[in-house]
N, C-alpha and C positions, 0 to 999 in steps of 0.2 A: 483378085486374089494376090496375096503376097508371094514374093519369091523366096524359095528355100535356098540358103547358101550351101555350097558344096566345095570343100577345100580339096582341089585336085592334087595339089602338091603333097599334102599329108596322106592322101589316099595312095598315091604312087609310092611314097616312102614306106607305107605300111605293107603294100604288096611286095616291094623289093625286100623288106626285112623278112618276109615269109618265104623268100626264095624265088619269087617270080622275076624273070629277066626284065630289065628296064624297058625294052621296047614293048613287051607284052603288057607291062604295068601301065605304060602310057596309053596304049590302045584301049585297055579295059577302062582306065580312068576317063578317057574321052567318050567312050560308049555310055558309061554311067552318067556323065555330065549331060550328054545330049538327051538321054532318057529323062533326066530331071528337068531339063529345060522345056521339053515338050509336054510334060505331065502337068495337069492342073491340080494343084494340091491345096486343100483348105487348111489354113493355119488355125491355131486356137483362137486367135483374134477374130478371124473370119467366122468361126462357129459362135463366138460370144455375140458378135454383131447380129448374126442370123437369129440367135435365141432372143435377143432384145426386140428385134423387129417382129418376130412371131408372138412374143408376149404382148406387145402393144396391139397387134392385130386381134389377138384372142380377147384381150380386155375390151377392145372396141365392140367386138361381136357380142360379148356378154352384156355390156351396157345397153346396146341397141335392143337385144332380145328382152332384157328386163323391162325396158321402156315400152316395148311393143306389148308384152304380157300385161303390164300395168294398165296400159290404155285399153286393151281388149277386155280385161276384167272389169273395168269401170263401165265400159260400153255395154257389156253383156249383163251386168248386175243391175 
């Protein structure tokens, strides 16, 4: 999984602009950063890669199934 960037400085400045004291803004920023660091987040690229792998697997299953049905229909008929 890819990492999601988090601008702690900008986050602190946003909190301070809203009236949050600097020490609290820093503490909140650190807590949010730690939460982001420990979370496993799927990015759009991760989802596209998964979609491609699933499409290939599904295509393989369809080809194998059609081959099996064709062989069975010739054997039965």
